[in-house]
Structures are given as C-alpha cells and as structure tokens.
N, C-alpha and C positions, 0 to 999 in steps of 0.2 A: 295455630298458625305460623307458618315460616317464611322466612325471607331469601331469595334466591340473589341477592345482591353482593355482591363479590368484594367484599371488605377483607383485612386483616384480621387480627384479634384483636380483643381490647385495649385500649392503651397504646396502640399502636397508629404510624400513619396505614390510612387506608389504601388499598392495592391499587398498583400503578398501570397501564399500559403506554406502550409506544409508539407514536404516529408518525409517518414521513410526510411530509407536505412541498411539493413545488413552489417556491418562489416567482412571480412573474413581477418586469418593471423596476427588479433594483440595478442602480447605475453605479453605486460607488459602496464602499463600507458601512458609510453612514446611514444608507439605505437599511441593509440588512442588521446594525445597530439599533435604530429604530424598530423595525419589526419584534427582533428579537426581544426590545423592551416592551413592547404590549403585547405579544405573547404573554411573557412573563409576569404582567399585572393582573391575570385570572387566575384564580383560584385555586390552588394544588398545581400548577404549571411550569415546570421547568423547561424551557426551550433553548434550543443554540442554532440560530440560523449561519449558514457557509453563502459568504458573498459566491466564493470560485462555485461552487458546486450547486447552488440557487436552490437550495434546499435547506427546509430547516425540521430538524429532529425533536419530537416534543413528548415528553413525558406529561401526564395527565393520570387523574385519578378514572380510575372504570367508569364506563358511563358516560365519561364527558363525550358530547355531540361534538363531530368531525366538523359538521357545518358551523360553528361557533366556534371553534377557531378559526375556519376559512372568513368569516364575518369578522373578526377582528382584525386580519389583515389585511381585509378588503377597510376597513373603515380608516386602516391607517394609510391606503393610498395605492397599494400593489394589489396585486392577484394570487390566488394562493387554488391548488387542486392536489388530488391526490394522485399519486403516479398508476399508470397506466399498466394492468396487470399487463404480464409478457404476453406478448402473439405465438401463434404457433408458429408461423413463418417469421423469420425475420429476416427482414432485407436491408441491403443499406441506399437510403433512397440517394446516396452522394451528398454535397455538401448542404449544411445546413441552411432553411430558409432564411432563415435571419440575418443569417453571416452574410448571402448574395445581396440582401435587402441593403445590408449595411454597408457592402463592397460598392453598390451603385452609386448608393449615397454620396460615397466618399468620394468614387471617380470623377461624378461632374461635377461635386463642391470645387475638388483640386484641380480640374480644368477653367472651372469660373475664376477661382481666387488665384492662378498663378500669375497672369497678366497685372492682377490687381494691387498685389505686391510687388511685383518688378518695378511696375509705374513708380511706385510709391518711394520704394528703396534707391533709383537710379533716375535721377532729376533728368536726362538727359533723355530719355524714354516719354518725359513729360509734356506731349505737343499741347498745341492748344485743345482748349476743352477735355481733355483727357479726365478732370475730375468728374464728367456726366457719364464715360464709358466708363468708367472705375466702378460708377453706384451704377450702372445698368447690368454690371458682370457679379458685384457684390451682394445685390439685393436679395436674387433667389438662392445663395449662397448661404445667408442669415437667413432667411424667413422659412427655404423648405431644406437645405442643409440641415442648420438649426434645430429642426420643428421638436423631432426628440427631447432634446434637451428642454425646449420652451414648453413643451408639454410635460415633460417630469416634473418641471420647476412650478407650472400651475397648478397641479394637482397634489402637488406635494406643499404649496400655498395655500389650498383650500383647507387643507387640512393641520393647518397652523406648521407645516415642516419647514425644514430648508435642508437641502443636499448641494453634492456636488454638481446637479446640474442648476441647482437655481445660481450659484458662484458663474458659472457658466452663461446661462441664459442672462442675469445680469449686466455682466462683463459686457458680451457683445451686442445685446441692444443699445447697450446705452453708448457703446462707441459710433453706433450704426445710428441711433436717434440723433449726437452730438453733430454728426455729419450731415443729416438731413438739415438742421437746423441751420448749420452753417453753410451748406449748401444753396436753401432756399431763402432765408431769411439776413445771410450775413453776407460776407466777398467772396467765399472761398468760391462760388459759381462762377467768378466775373472771369471772363477770355484771359487766358494769360498767366492764370495761378501759375505759382510754382511752389512744390512740399518737400522741403528736404527730410530725410532720415536718417533718424539718431539713435543708436542702442541705448540709451538712458533717457532719462525724461527731459524732455523739450520745456523751455518755455514760450512764450507767443501769443497773439491776440488770438482769442478763443473765437472769432466771427470768420478768420481768416482759417482754421485748423478743420482739416477732416481724419476720421480714422478709420475708413473702409478697409485698409489691409489689415487694422488689427481686427476689425468684424470679422471679414470672410478668411483670413489668416488662420485665426484663435480657432474659429468652427473648424475650417478642413484640418487643422493641427489634430483639434481633438477628434475627430471622427478617423482618423489615422492611427491615432493612439489607441482610440475604443475598438477599430476591425483588429489589431495585430495582438491585443489583449486579448480580445473573443476570440481570435484563430490559436493564439496561444493556449487558451485555457482548453478548449478543444482538442489540440495535443497530448496536452497536460495529462486530459483521461480517457487518452486514446489506448494504452494499456488494458485498463477497467474493461475498457468496449469490448476492445480483442480478447479478453479472459472469457466475456460473457458468450462470446462468439462461436468459442471454440469449440461448445460442442457438434454431434453431428444433427441433421435436420431431418431425416428416415432415417426405418430402420427392417431390415428383413425379419419379422418374426414369424418362428415356427407355430401354424395352426395347422392340427391333423394330421404332422409330418407335412407339410405344405410351406414355403416361405411365402410370405403375406407382406408387403410393404406398408408400411405405417407410418406417422410422422414420428419423431422419437417422443414428442410430449407423452403420447398417448400409452407409453409402454409403464406395463404396473410390476410389481415386485412378484417373481415368480414368472416372469414370462421368459420364455428362452427364446434367444434370436441369432441371428449367421453373421458373422465378422469374416469377409474375404480378404486378401491381399492390399495392402495400400488404404482401406476403411477404417474407418475410425469409429470405437467400441462407441455405441451411444449412451448406457451409463455403467455405474458402479454394478459389476458383479462379481461369479466365479463360473470359472474356465469348468464346463460341464464335458465337453468331446473337444480333442485336436493338440496340438501344441504348435508354436510359435512363438517369434519375439514380438515386445512390443515395445514402440517407440512413444516414450512420454515425454519427450524433450521439452513438448510446448507447454506443460504444464510444473516439470523439474528442472527444466535447465539442462538437465543430464542428457549428455548426445546418445550416451550408449546403449542402445537397446537391450532392455529384459526379458528373460528369457520364460516363457511362461508353458503350462499343461494342465492337465486335469485337477480339479482341486485349488490351482490358485486364483488369489483375486486379481480383479482387471479394474481400472478406473476408467469413469468414462471421460472422451475426447481424445485419449491415446489413440495410438495406431496401429492396426497390425502390421505390422513390418514381415511376416512370414506367413506361413500357411492358413488355413479356414480353421476357425472358431468358433463353438457355439457356446454362448454365454448363458446363464440365469440370471437376471436382472435381481439384485439387491437393495437396493437402492435407487430413487426413480425420484425425479423433481427437485426439490429445495433441500434436501436430505444427501443429494450426492454431493461428492469432495468437490467437484467443478465449480456446484454450486455454494457452499460453504466459502470458497476460496473468493469466490466471486464477493458474499457478502462481508467477510474480514475485510477487503480490503477499500469497500464502499464505506464500511462502518469508521474504517480508521481514515479515511479521506473525510469523513464530514464531521468529523470530532475538531476539536481545539487544543493545541497545549497550551499553558500556563502563558507563555510569554503574548499568544495570541491575543486571551482575555485585554492583557493592558491595551496592545492597539488597538479592541474593537472599542474601549471605553475611551481612549483618547478620539478615536472615530467619532464617539456620538457627540462628543461637544465641539469639535472640532469646526463644522459649518458656523453654525453661531458665530464663536468668536472671530474666524475672518470677517463673516459681515463687520463685526464689531470695530474690527482691524481696521478694514477698507474706509469707515465712517470715520475713524479716529485719525488717519492716514489725510484723507480731503481737507479734514478740518485743520490738523496740524499744516498742512501746506497751506491754506489757505491764509492761517493766522501770522505764517513768518514771513510768506513771499507775497500775499495776496495776489499770487497768481491761480484762476483758475484753469486754466488751460494744465500748467503743472499738476496742480493737485487731482482733476479731473483722473489724466494719465496713470499718477501712482496709485491712486484707490484702483481704477480697473486691473492694473497689474496686479495688486494687492490678490484680488477676487478671482482674476483668472490662473495663478501660477501656486495659489492652494492644490493639492492635492490629495485627497485621503485615501483614495485608489490603490496604492501604494501601498499602505497601510493595511489594506484588506486583504490584498491577494499576499502578500508575503510568506503568510504561513502555510495559508491553502494550496497556493501553486505549487509550494516546494512538497509538500504531503502527498497532492495529488501524483506530481512526477516521480517521487521516492518511493511509495507505495508499489504504485503501477511497473515501475523495474522490479522492486521486489516479485512482486508475483512474476514475473516473468523470468527470476532468477530462482523463482523457487523459495521464496520467503515473505511471510506473511505478517506483515504489524498490524499488531491489533487495535492501536488508538495513537494519537500524537504524544499521551504522556510516558508512552513506552522510551520515546527519541529521549526525552529527559532523563530517565535510567541510565543510560546506557552508556553516557558520558561518566558518570562517577563509577562505575563497575569497576572493581578492581580485584574480585576472587572467581573464578567460575567453577561451579560446581559439577561434575558428572557422574551420571548415574552408567554402572558399568555395562551391567547384561542390555544386550541391544541399542545401546548407546556407544560405548568406546569397542564394544564386542561384537558378533554379529547375534549373539542372543541365540545360536543355535551351537548345539555340539558338534563335534567335527575330528574328524583322526588324525594328531598330531605327528605321534611318532610310531615306527614299530619296532621290537629289538627281538633279533634272532636267535637260536641258538645256533652253535656251530656246524653246518651241514643241510642245515634246515633252508629251503627255499622261501623267501619273503612274500613272493605272489602266490605260490601255494598254500601259504599257511591263509594268509589274505581272502583267500577265494573260498577254502574249506571254511574258514571263523566266518567270513561277509556269507556265506548261505543258511549257516544257522543262525544267525543275526537278523537277516532278512525276515525270519518268520515269527520276531518277535516287535512288540511298540514298545520295550525300552528306550527311551532319548538315547541314553550311550549304544544302546544296539543297534539304531537306527542310524546313526553316525559310523558305526565300523560298517555297517552294510553299503553305504554311502561311497565310505571310502575303499572299502574294496572294490565296488563297481565301477569306480572312478579309474582304479588302478589298472583292474586283470578285466573288464570289458564285462559283460552278463555272467549270472552266478548262477551254479549246477542247484536242481532240484535237494532238496532236504526229505529224506523220509525219519516217520519216527520221533519229530519235533519233541520236546520236552520242554517246559518252561520250569526251571527251579526256584519257587520265589525267594528272594535274598540272597539267591548263590550265585544263579547265572541261568545258561540253556546248553542245551544238548541234542545231539542228532546226528542220522548217518548220513553221510555225504561220499557220492561217490566209493563205498564199501567201507568204509572207514568210520568209526565211533570217535566224533569232535564235539569237544566240547569247547564253554567260554564261558569264562570268570571263575569264581572260586569254589573251583570242584576240581582239585587237584592236591594229593596229599603230598606229593614231593615236590619242589620246587626248585628247580638247577640253581646254584649261588649267584651266577650271573644275571637270570631272571631274575632272583630277588632283588639284586643288586640295582637291577634297570629300574625294577616295581619302588623299591624307595625314593629314587634318585626322580620318577617322574612324579611320584606324590609330594615331594618337597618342593617340588617346581609348582606346586597346585594343578597338577593334571591329576585326571581318573585313570586309572591302570587298573588294565581287564587281562587275564591270562589267559591264552587259548591254546589247544593242541588236541590232539588225537589219540586213540589204542592209550588212555590213562596215560601218557606222557606230557608237561607242558614244554611248547616249543615257543612260546613265543609272548612281548608281554605288550599290548596294544594301549598306547596311550592316547586318551578322550579331554579335549580339553572345548568350552567355550572359546573360539576363534578371535583372536583379536581384529576388528576392520582394517584392512590396508592402508584406509588412511587417515587412521586413529591418530598414528604418531606428527607425521604433517598437522593435522588438526591441531594439536597440543602446543606443534611449535608455532604457529599461525596467532593463536590465542596467548601466546606468552610474549609475542611480536606486538600487540595491542596494549602488553602493560597487566594482563591477565595473570594472575595466580591459578593454576590447575590443582584441582581437588579430588578425588575418585572415592566414589561414595559406592557401598555396596552390603548387601545382604550377607555376601559368600564369606567362608572363613579367609582370614586374612593371607593366609598362604596363597591363593589362589590370586586374592585382590593386590599383593606387592609382587605377583609375578607378573600378571596384568599392567600395572604401573610400571615397574621396569619398561617393560615392552614399548610404552607410548611416552615415556619420559616425564611422568608424574614423580613427583618425590611423596605429596604430602597423602595420606589414603585413611580412610572412616570404614571399618570393616565390619562384618557380624551385625548391621543395624538391623532391627525391625522394622517390616514397611510403616508402621507407627510412629517411630523412633528417626526416620529421615529428618520431619519440621524440626524435630531440637536438633539435630546436627546442623540443621540451617539455622538456625537460631543461637546458637553456641557461638557458631562464626561472626554475626552479626553482632553480638554481645560484644564480641573482640574490636569494633569496629570497622568489621569490614564491610564493603558492599557486595550483596553476593547475586551472582548469573547461576540459574540452576538449568540445568540441560537433562532431560529424561523422556521418558515413553510409555510408560505403564501406569496402569491403575495406582500403583503404590506409590509415582512419584505425584502423583497428582497435586497431592497437600504440600509438599514439597515445592515444587514449581509455583503454586500458590501463593506462598510464605517468603519467598524469595522475592528479593528485589527487583528481579528480572527473572522470568521463567518463559525457557527456549525449549518447547516441545518439539522431536521428531514428530512427522506427517505420518512417519509409516509406524507408528502407535497407535495407543487407544483413543477413544475420543476423550476421554477424561481427563488424560493429560493433555488433547491439544485445547480441548474449554479451559483447563486452567493456564494454558502458557500465555505468554506477554506477544511473543513472536512465534510461527509455527513454520519451521524447517522441514517443507515438503518432501524433498530425498531424505534418506536415511544416513545421508553422508556428514559425519562430524565436521567436516570442512567449513559446512554451511553456516554453520553457528559462528565461526568467523567472520565469512562474508554477512553475515546479517547484522552483526553489531558494527560494523566497517559501514554497511548501508545507512544503518540508523544515527552513528556519529554524524556521515556526511550531511545526510538529510537537517540534523539538528543543525549541523554550520550554516549550511545556505538559508534554513531559515532566520537564524540569527544575523548573516551578513543581511540579508533580503531586509531586516526589521532596523538594520543601522541605516543600511542606504536611504528606508524610505523617511525614519524620524531626523536623519539627518539632513535631508533632502528639504524639508518643511522648515526647520528649524534656520537654515542656511539662505533657504528663498526665500521666506516672508519678508527678513528685515531688507533684504535687498531690493526688495521691491517699494517696501515703505518708503527708501529711503532714493528710490526715485533712480537707483541705477540698474532696472529692466524694462525694455520697450514691452509694452505689453503684448506685442505677438511675439517674441522671443520667450517672455514668461508661457504663452500658451505653448510654443515647441518642447519649453523645457518639460512643465506639466504633465502632457501628453508621454514623451517619454520617458518620464521616470515609472510609469505603470511596467511599460513595456521593458526597462531594464529590470525589473524584479523579478517578470514572466519568465525572460528569457533565461536569466541567472538560475533561475529555478531549474529548467529546462536541460541545463547540463549534468543534471545527474544522470540522463536516459542514458548517457555515456559511463555509466558506473559498471565495472567488472569483476 
C-alpha cells in the first residue's frame, strides 16, 4: 500500500504550503500582532500578519485545512477569508464602500462635536443651560460615531483581548459617563453653570465637572485619523493596483483567418492575435508578422519605444506605437511578465523587515501596559492630591494618548509606497530584507555580457587598403556574411546593411568551417575570414591592434586579395559608463566579472571606467569570485542577466537581476531591473536606501511619540481632547511621511 501524502524525506520537516488570507476587523497594530500570535500557536504554522495590507501570509504543513486557519482567526475576534480569484472583467467601482461609510460617520460626528468643543473652550459661548445642548449634540457622536470602537472593544473583551479600540472606548465612555453623572446627579446641570477650559489637567469639584467635549472631540479626532489613514493606505497601494490593471481587457484572436474578439483571460499559449496601432499587447508573445515600435514605459519607465519585427519577443500590457502586428502567445495568466511583476511587488509589500518585527512585539504588549499605566496614574493622583477630578482626567488622557497604530504603520506603508514606486520605474524589490542589504553594500560586481555590454556582436571598425572604397567592401562582404548563421558573420551583415542599405544577392555561397565563407557577388569572388595567403602589412597591423583591443578581426577581399579588416566586438551599452559613475557616487566599488579573455575584459572595463577586473572565469567559478570578495570583508552586490549568473546572484549579499535576462537569474536576484539599462541598478539602490531611511524615520517618530506622550499624560500636562488629536495625527504623520516616496525620481 502506497501513501500519497506529500512529505519531505525522512529526518526533514514536512513539506510546507503557502496560504494567504484577508483579515477583517483589525484596527491597529496590536490586532495584527494578536492574530499572528494565535496563528503561530498552531502546529507547524508560521504566519506573518500585515496591518497595512490587511493580509496574513501563512506557511503551513501540506494537508492543513484552510477552514482551520480561518477558524483560529475568528476565535481571536476577527474575520478571515481567502482572496477572491481574479475576475474576467476588472472594473473600477470608484471609492471603497468602507471608506465612504467612514467618511459619513466622520462628517456627522465632526459637525455635531464642533459646537460642543467650542462651547467648552470659549466661556463666552456658555449661555444658560448650554450644557444640555452639549449633551444633546455629544450623545450621538459618542454612541453612534464611536460605535466601531465600542463594538471592536466589546468583541475583543469577549475573547480576553485588549486593543487600541479598548483604550478609545474606555476613555470616551468614561468621560461621557462622568458627564451624565455630573449633569443628572451632581451640580453640573444647574442653570448658569460655567466650565473653564485648560490645556492641562484641572482640579475641582467632580460633581460640577463635565467632559462632553472630551468624549465627542476625541471620537471625532480619532475618526478623522482613521479616515485619513485609510485613504492614505489606499493611495500607498495605488501603484500595485495600477500595475495589476495595466493588461488589455480583450484581444482580437485569429480563428481560421478571421479576427474574433475575446476576453484577454481566455488566451492560450500558441494563440495568434492581432495588435493594431495604439492597442495594448494582450500577453507575452513573439511577433510572427509585421514591424512596429512598442512603448513599454508603463512597465519599464523607459520613454523611448523599442523597434520590433518578426521573431522579436514582446511583453503583455505594452502598447503598439506603430503598425499592425501579429503575435503568438508564449505566456498567459500568472506566467506573464506583468503578473510576475505584480506578484513580486505584492510579496514585498506583505513582508516584514527586521525592524518591524520589534515594533510588532512592542505593539503586542502595549495596550495591556497602557491600561495598567492608566490605573496607576489614577491611583497616584488620588494618593498624592486626593483630587478625583484630576485623577480621572489624567487617567483618561493616558488611555487616549497611547497609539500603537503608528508603530504598526511605520514599515508597511513605506514598503507599499516604495515598492509601488519602484514598480512604476521598472524596479522590483523582492522583500523588506533586501532594504537592509542595500545599506551595507560597498562593492558591486558587474557581469560583462548582457549587463555592461549588449550581449550581441556588432561591427566596430573597418580598416581598408589604400584605394579601396569602404562602402564597397562592406556591401560585398556583408552580402556573403548575410548567408551565414555565425554570430560574427551576422554582426558584419547587420553593420553593412545599416551603412550601405540593402545588400546584393550572393551566388555559390560556401561556408569553410573554422576559416570563413566565400561566394560570388556582382561578378566578383568575395571571401571573408582566414582565406587569404597574402595579407598586406597595413592590414596585418590593423588586425593585430584590433585583437590587442579585445576585438575579433576578420579579413575581407575579392579576387584573392585581402582589402580590409573588419573589427567585431560585443558592443558596450551607451549608458554603461554613466551607470558606473552613478554607482561610484553611491560609495560602491565596481568590479567587472566575465568568462571572456582578459584582453577583451580590460578593453570593456577601460571603456566604462572600471579598474578591477576578474576575467576568464568559468560559470561555476563566478560564485567563488563573489565569495573571495566577501572573504576580504566586502559586502557584495551582483548584477547579472544569464543562467550562469544565477548562482552568483544568490550568493551575493544583494542580487540585482536584469529583467531582460533569463528566468533563472530573475528568480535568484533580490532586485529585478525590468529594463536592461545598468543605470537602473543605481536607481534601485537609491530607492531601496531611501525606503529603508523612511521606515527608520517612521519608527523613530512612532517610538518617540509614545515614549514622550505617555509621561506627559500621566503627569497631567495634557488635556484628554488634545491627547486625542495628537494620537490621531501621529498615525497620519507616519503615512504622509511614507507617501513622500511617491516623488522618487
């Protein structure tokens, strides 16, 4: 009998599967910490709950029921569900209904609370029986406006939990209850009662003191903070949503020679579809007919359209800026480049940096600690002053000033904005741990082929004998090489075509293995390669100089005479020298790494301004080269694009994979640069460092705020209403600070 259970080999942990859940009902970072703690208590489960994205990323043993995970979250007092599958038609339904409901609640509460606050703060507005009007206006604010806080506090209390909602609910209801007692059973309801306003804790007769402005004002301020926070979180995630919505909605597929419009989601690999001028390419594919220019700016940030023709690969969601194309689909659905980009960004936004884990641990114990501090504050004031009013006011201020929300938002909001902005610029950050690495990197290793150079041979120079026309040599040699498939031959043919236009036909073409090619062109017997017995001294010198410079030198001529030397090399990208300068400006030492011979490598390094070269390295030795640099105490970033770079990218402290490269390289990298432009590597490191700096700035503010505010409140130096306003805006500050990353250029 055989078992079909998926387990790891004997002696290892069981195989894990990843589950994502949408968590509802979380109102602060301590909520997220509590859900995470409960999930992690399950056998074999490792969970990470993100307050900003309202998602739980769970690694659990294969066979774990999702229903059990959801039940655990529900038992904790929150809701959970699996994300809905993508719909065929993505429509923008406008504003989030929850945001609209929150705005309505805020608007009504603010309109009702404002007269109550003004009357309490300006004694001149306190007419006879003003306190009863204040009660009439404040009651719906506290009861209806604060209902989300009271409901969440009650739900958490039933599960033995306390969150920020507990603090808000206790504080506002206590202030409201005290006011009711003073109005109906004390002296505060008497006609002619006046109520001075002070920014610090005031002392007086409890029977004549009311706190309606505190109860209603704090409720309105916190609703305002929640609304601004929710709206800012939505803006922070806007880049990812925009990325996901870039794709074409429908496509003209060829069926039996006819064009049939179908939803883009129904495309299958192998389908051929038509893309006209101005239309989006529906999915990744290969051009099989037509020539055009493709605008990929929405994916790569590159504003210059790229020319494509039959045989060229194109990416879904890019725009056809020229003529009609027929494309054969090669990747669809979740396999497309756009879908993989969106997944990388979403994974990064859901992760947690090490600094955030500390904030989460603090948030988990923060609320119970604040409740104890509030009780201790009340006891201390009563013991020292014997004044119940002052003790009550100070305790309420402590309850209301405490704000773990800022701690919970510090990292995820900066990550959401930073990774989203990166996606718009063609920079994909795989996770928050990557940010820590960018700060420490001091050396950047650059693969040569395809990274610093184009990875494609190109004609660089032409040396001709005296009396020979350069264009004639190119036309005749190009015609012969056009019939060959050798990379050097193709480079000569392309260069000749660009220089002289269409090439003539060749007759009697013959490929001579290891030596070159020959054929008859326009009545002349043309030869290219090592097929000449006698080479003029001037051409011999030109050939030797080209080879010393690391280029491939090819002789060309006709009727048995060598007439020119054609120098071919892997061309250096136009932007590589500028990219090296930018990397140096970031404090990084560039190193060129290549399997090519040292002469070629030194020539390329000199062209772009790199001094340190590691050449003639086998693919499997690239990892060893990175390890040697690390052994010298360097923190190494590696930039590459090929299969042979994948291991080195993984071994480096920071791997940057060019998105124009292979899937293996992209999977191994920590950062993916969608464009094949090396300058983006410098941009990526700058963006990652700025995102990390923003996270740290947010955390310094969040920790500093609570460290400073709690003692002030306990000492009676903060009126509870002022405390409520400060608490609400601490979260808004953190989110607004993160949104500054949207301006990164």
